[in-house]
C-alpha positions in Angstrom: -12.1 -2.5 9.3 -14.1 0.5 10.5 -11.0 2.1 12.2 -9.2 2.2 9.0 -11.9 3.5 6.9 -12.4 6.4 9.5 -8.7 6.9 9.5 -8.4 7.1 5.7 -11.4 9.4 5.4 -9.7 11.8 7.5 -6.4 11.4 5.5 -4.6 10.4 8.6 -1.4 8.1 8.6 -1.4 5.1 11.2 1.2 7.0 13.0 -0.8 10.1 13.3 -3.8 8.0 14.6 -1.5 6.5 17.1 -0.1 9.9 18.3 -3.6 11.6 18.6 -5.1 8.5 20.4 -2.3 7.8 22.5 -2.0 4.2 21.3 0.8 2.6 20.2 1.4 2.1 16.4 1.6 -1.5 16.7 -1.7 -1.5 18.3 -3.2 0.6 15.6 -2.0 -1.8 13.0 -3.4 -4.9 14.9 -6.8 -3.3 15.1 -6.7 -2.3 11.5 -6.0 -6.0 10.7 -8.8 -7.4 12.7 -7.8 -7.9 15.9 -10.3 -7.0 18.7 -9.4 -3.8 20.4 -9.7 -3.6 24.3 -12.2 -1.2 25.9 -9.7 1.1 26.7 -8.4 1.2 23.1 -11.9 1.8 21.8 -12.5 4.8 24.2 -9.3 6.3 22.8 -10.2 5.7 19.3 -13.9 6.9 20.0 -12.6 10.1 21.2 -10.5 10.8 18.2 -13.0 9.8 15.9 -15.6 11.9 17.8 -18.1 9.0 18.1 -19.4 6.6 20.8 -17.6 3.3 21.8 -20.9 1.6 21.2 -21.0 2.6 17.6 -17.4 1.5 17.1 -18.1 -1.7 18.7 -21.4 -2.3 16.7 -19.4 -1.5 13.5 -16.5 -3.9 14.5 -19.1 -6.8 15.2 -20.9 -6.4 12.0 -17.9 -6.4 10.0 -15.9 -9.5 9.0 -12.2 -9.8 9.6 -11.3 -9.0 6.1 -10.0 -5.7 5.3 -12.0 -5.7 2.1 -15.4 -6.2 3.6 -15.1 -2.7 5.2 -14.5 -0.9 1.8 -16.5 -0.6 -1.5 -14.9 -1.7 -4.8 -14.0 1.7 -5.7 -12.2 2.3 -2.4 -10.3 -1.0 -2.7 -9.1 0.0 -6.3 -8.1 3.4 -5.0 -6.1 1.7 -2.0 -4.5 -0.8 -4.3 -3.5 2.0 -6.6 -2.0 4.0 -3.7 -0.1 1.1 -2.7 1.2 0.4 -6.3 2.3 4.0 -6.4 3.9 3.6 -2.8 5.7 0.5 -4.1 7.0 2.3 -7.4 8.4 5.3 -5.5 10.2 2.9 -2.8 11.6 1.0 -5.9 12.6 4.3 -7.3 14.4 5.5 -4.3 16.2 2.1 -3.8 17.4 2.3 -7.6 18.7 5.9 -6.8 20.6 5.3 -3.8 22.0 2.0 -5.1 23.1 3.7 -8.4 24.7 6.5 -6.7 26.6 4.2 -4.4 27.9 1.8 -7.3 28.9 5.1 -9.1 30.9 6.0 -6.1 32.4 2.5 -5.6 33.2 2.5 -9.3 35.0 5.7 -9.2 37.4 4.6 -6.5 37.9 1.0 -7.7 38.3 1.4 -11.3 37.9 5.0 -12.6 39.1 4.1 -16.1 36.1 2.2 -16.9 32.4 3.1 -15.7 31.0 -0.3 -15.4 28.2 1.2 -13.1 26.5 2.3 -16.3 25.5 -1.1 -17.1 23.7 -1.7 -14.0 22.0 1.6 -14.3 21.0 0.7 -17.6 19.6 -2.7 -16.7 17.7 -2.1 -13.5 16.7 1.4 -15.2 14.7 -0.8 -17.4 12.9 -2.4 -14.8 12.1 0.8 -13.0 10.8 2.2 -16.2 8.8 -1.0 -16.7 7.3 -0.5 -13.0 6.4 3.2 -13.7 4.5 2.1 -17.0 2.6 -0.5 -15.1 2.0 1.5 -12.0 0.6 4.4 -13.8 -1.0 2.1 -16.5 0.4 3.8 -19.2 0.2 0.7 -21.4 -2.3 -1.6 -19.9 -1.5 -4.8 -21.5 -2.3 -7.1 -18.7 -4.9 -5.2 -17.0 -8.4 -6.2 -15.7 -9.9 -6.7 -19.1 -6.9 -9.2 -20.1 -7.6 -11.0 -16.5 -11.3 -11.3 -16.9 -10.8 -12.5 -20.5 -8.4 -15.1 -19.3 -10.4 -16.4 -16.4 -13.6 -16.8 -18.7 -11.5 -18.6 -21.3 -10.1 -21.0 -18.7 -13.5 -21.5 -17.2 -14.9 -22.5 -20.5 -17.5 -19.6 -20.6 -18.3 -17.8 -23.8 -17.0 -14.3 -24.2 
């Protein structure tokens, strides 16, 4: 939606936009997912984005309810890459917190044998694999492969 595009152009998070506009975070999320905003919400957003309510309404009615319609292909790719990086960091933090917790438990339960290393090693392989996929170090199953597989299954010549 146009609201999301305007927010991202300014580098604001949804929380920042909510604070600047005086709207709730939930309202911002709903508007960005395609729910029609109230006139009061539009007035607040227009003031924050330094535009008119009419221009926001016009943009909202011109766009479809799909998120991707408001963005170019390049913007969609960048957004997906940022989401992938965010997911990787979330995975890395979960790994770190869990492994530290397991080592603490291991120390108190059975200090003579460090079984937590096995969990760290196994899950660590998954984290490394996630990193390689996120940062496209080895792009074995990337866009080129996907296109080849689609064309192959549709019976088109490559």
